[in-house]
N, C-alpha and C positions, 0 to 999 in steps of 0.2 A: 766875471766884473758884475754880472744883475744879481748876482747870489750876495756879494759884499754889499752890494747897495741894499738889498732887501734887507739883510741882517742889518746893517747900519741902523735902518729908518726902523727894523722893529723894537733894537736897543731904545734908538731916542724915542718911540711911542712908549717905552714902559718905563722910562725915565720920567717922560712927561705925565703920565698917568700917576706914578709914584710922587712926584712934586705935588700934583694938585689934590691926591688922597691925602697927604699931611697937611696942606695949609686949607683943605675942608675942614677935616680933623680940629686942628688949630682953632679955626673960626668958629666950629661948631662949640666948641668948649669955651673960647671966650665969649660967645653970648650965652651959653650955659650959664658962666660964671657969673654975668650980669644980673641974672634973675633969681640966683638961688648963691645960698654960701657953702653949697656942699663940694665947691670947685674951689682950690685956692689957686692963687695967682703963681704961687712957687711950681704947681704943677703943670701951669700952662707953660712956664720957662722951661721946666724939665722936656717938655713935647718937642717943643721948637728946638730945642738943644740937641735933642734926638733926630729930629728930623733932619737937621743940618747937617748931623754926622752922615746919616745913612746917605744925602745928596752928595755927600763929596766923597 
């Protein structure tokens, strides 16, 4: 039983870190797009869409 709890906690930890990584990347690109014209908002939308697909 302890192994199942450990495995589910590990999966939850990995999912949480993955979600936070996507959020940090999105916020970093959003911040960068405010300071330069190199990053288009459509690219940010694509990144968010990709992040949501991977999280589901």
